[in-house]
C-alpha positions as CSV (number, residue, x, y, z in Angstrom):
1,M,9.6,-19.9,1.4
2,I,6.5,-18.4,2.9
3,L,4.9,-15.3,1.3
4,S,2.2,-13.4,3.2
5,I,-0.2,-11.2,1.3
6,I,-2.3,-8.4,2.9
7,S,-4.4,-6.3,0.6
8,D,-7.4,-4.1,0.2
9,F,-8.2,-6.1,-3.0
10,N,-9.2,-9.6,-3.7
11,V,-5.9,-11.4,-4.3
12,S,-6.9,-15.0,-4.4
13,Y,-5.6,-15.2,-7.9
14,L,-2.1,-14.2,-6.6
15,K,-2.3,-17.0,-4.0
16,E,-2.8,-19.5,-6.8
17,I,-0.4,-18.1,-9.4
18,L,2.6,-16.9,-7.4
19,P,3.8,-20.4,-6.5
20,L,3.7,-21.3,-10.2
21,F,5.8,-18.3,-11.2
22,L,8.3,-19.0,-8.4
23,I,8.6,-22.7,-9.1
24,D,9.8,-21.7,-12.6
25,K,12.8,-20.1,-10.8
26,L,13.2,-23.2,-8.6
27,I,11.7,-21.5,-5.6
28,E,9.1,-23.5,-3.7
29,A,6.6,-21.1,-2.0
30,E,3.6,-21.3,0.3
31,V,1.3,-18.2,0.1
32,V,-0.7,-17.1,3.2
33,E,-3.4,-14.5,2.5
34,A,-5.0,-12.2,5.0
35,D,-8.8,-12.1,5.0
36,F,-10.2,-9.8,2.3
37,G,-10.7,-6.2,3.6
38,T,-8.8,-6.5,6.8
39,L,-5.6,-4.5,5.9
40,S,-6.8,-1.4,7.7
41,F,-7.3,-3.3,10.9
42,K,-4.3,-5.6,10.8
43,I,-1.8,-2.9,9.9
44,R,-2.7,-1.1,13.1
45,N,-2.7,-4.2,15.3
46,P,0.7,-5.9,15.6
47,N,-0.9,-8.5,17.9
48,D,-3.2,-9.9,15.2
49,S,-2.7,-13.6,14.6
50,F,-1.9,-12.9,10.9
51,W,1.5,-11.5,12.0
52,N,2.3,-14.8,13.7
53,T,2.9,-16.4,10.4
54,E,6.6,-17.1,9.9
55,A,6.6,-15.3,6.5
56,D,9.9,-14.7,4.7
57,I,8.4,-11.9,2.6
58,L,5.3,-9.7,3.1
59,I,3.4,-8.3,0.1
60,C,1.3,-5.3,1.0
61,I,-1.2,-3.9,-1.5
62,P,-3.2,-1.0,-0.1
63,S,-5.9,1.0,-1.8
64,F,-6.3,4.7,-2.0
65,R,-9.4,4.1,0.1
66,E,-7.1,3.6,3.1
67,L,-6.3,7.3,3.0
68,S,-8.1,10.0,5.0
69,F,-8.7,12.2,2.0
70,D,-11.6,14.6,2.4
71,Y,-12.8,16.9,-0.4
72,S,-12.6,19.8,2.1
73,F,-8.8,19.6,1.7
74,K,-9.1,22.0,-1.2
75,N,-9.9,24.7,1.4
76,M,-7.5,23.5,4.1
77,Q,-4.4,25.4,5.1
78,D,-1.2,24.0,3.7
79,N,0.3,23.0,7.1
80,Q,-2.9,21.1,8.1
81,R,-2.9,19.3,4.7
82,K,0.8,18.3,5.2
83,V,-0.1,17.0,8.7
84,N,-2.8,14.8,7.2
85,I,-0.5,13.5,4.5
86,R,2.2,12.7,7.1
87,N,-0.4,10.9,9.3
88,D,-1.6,8.8,6.4
89,A,1.9,7.8,5.5
90,E,3.0,7.2,9.1
91,I,0.5,4.4,9.5
92,F,2.7,2.4,7.0
93,L,6.0,3.9,8.0
94,N,5.4,2.8,11.6
95,F,4.3,-0.7,10.5
96,W,7.4,-1.0,8.3
97,K,9.6,-0.3,11.3
98,K,7.9,-2.9,13.5
99,Y,7.8,-5.6,10.8
100,N,11.5,-6.4,10.4
101,K,11.3,-8.6,7.4
102,P,11.4,-7.9,3.6
103,I,8.3,-6.2,2.4
104,I,7.1,-5.6,-1.1
105,H,4.8,-2.6,-0.7
106,F,2.6,-1.3,-3.6
107,L,2.2,2.5,-3.6
108,F,-1.4,3.7,-3.5
109,D,-3.5,3.4,-6.6
110,L,-5.3,6.3,-8.1
111,P,-9.1,6.7,-8.1
112,P,-10.9,5.6,-11.3
113,V,-12.8,8.8,-11.5
114,P,-10.8,11.9,-10.6
115,F,-12.9,14.4,-8.5
116,L,-11.5,17.5,-10.3
117,S,-11.3,15.8,-13.8
118,Y,-8.1,16.5,-15.6
119,Q,-6.9,18.9,-12.9
120,D,-7.2,16.4,-10.1
121,S,-3.4,15.8,-10.0
122,T,-2.4,19.5,-10.5
123,Q,-4.7,21.3,-8.0
124,I,-4.3,21.5,-4.3
125,G,-7.3,19.6,-2.9
126,G,-7.3,17.1,-5.8
127,H,-7.6,13.5,-4.8
128,T,-4.9,12.4,-7.2
129,Q,-2.7,15.2,-6.0
130,Y,-3.1,14.1,-2.4
131,I,-2.4,10.4,-3.2
132,N,0.7,11.4,-5.1
133,E,1.9,13.4,-2.1
134,V,1.4,10.5,0.3
135,N,3.2,8.2,-2.2
136,S,6.1,10.7,-2.4
137,F,6.3,10.8,1.4
138,L,6.5,7.0,1.5
139,V,9.2,7.0,-1.2
140,N,11.3,9.6,0.6
141,N,11.1,7.7,3.9
142,T,11.4,4.0,2.8
143,P,13.6,1.8,5.0
144,N,16.0,-0.8,3.6
145,N,13.6,-3.7,4.2
146,V,10.9,-2.3,2.0
147,N,10.8,-2.4,-1.8
148,L,8.1,-0.2,-3.4
149,V,6.1,-1.0,-6.5
150,D,4.5,1.8,-8.5
151,I,1.1,0.2,-9.2
152,E,0.1,3.0,-11.6
153,H,3.2,2.4,-13.7
154,L,2.4,-1.3,-13.9
155,R,-1.2,-0.7,-14.7
156,K,-0.3,1.6,-17.6
157,N,2.2,-0.9,-19.1
158,I,0.1,-4.0,-18.9
C-alpha cells in the first residue's frame, strides 16, 4: 500500500511512524510525502509530479492559513461572506472530485490566538467562526471517496 501525505505542517514524523502502526495490522505501507509548504500550490495544480504517485490513499492536512479570511469580513455583507466561504471550500471540493481515490482529509484547525477572544466563534467576522463555516460547508458536501477528520476534536482529546 502506498500512502501519500500532503500537508501545511511538517509531517516527517508521520512518514516514519505510520508504517509502524500499519505493520501491527499486517499492512505493509510506503509513505510518500509532498514537500513541506506546497499544499496550496499542488492542490491547485493537477499536473504536479506529486500526483503521479500511484498512491492508494491520500492524507491531506491543511491549515487555517490556507483560507482567505480577512479581518474586514466583520463588516462584509452576508452574501459576500458566503461567497468567500464557498470559494475557500471549493478549492478542496474541486480537488476531491478530480482525485478519484480514497482521501483522509483533516478539517481546518483553529488559530491559536482568536482575534475576537472568547467571542471569535460566536461573532460574524470572527476567524474561528469563519473557519467553522468553511468546515461545515466541506462536511455538507463531502463525496464518498473522502473521510473527514476533525482535528480540533482530536487535539482536545489527546
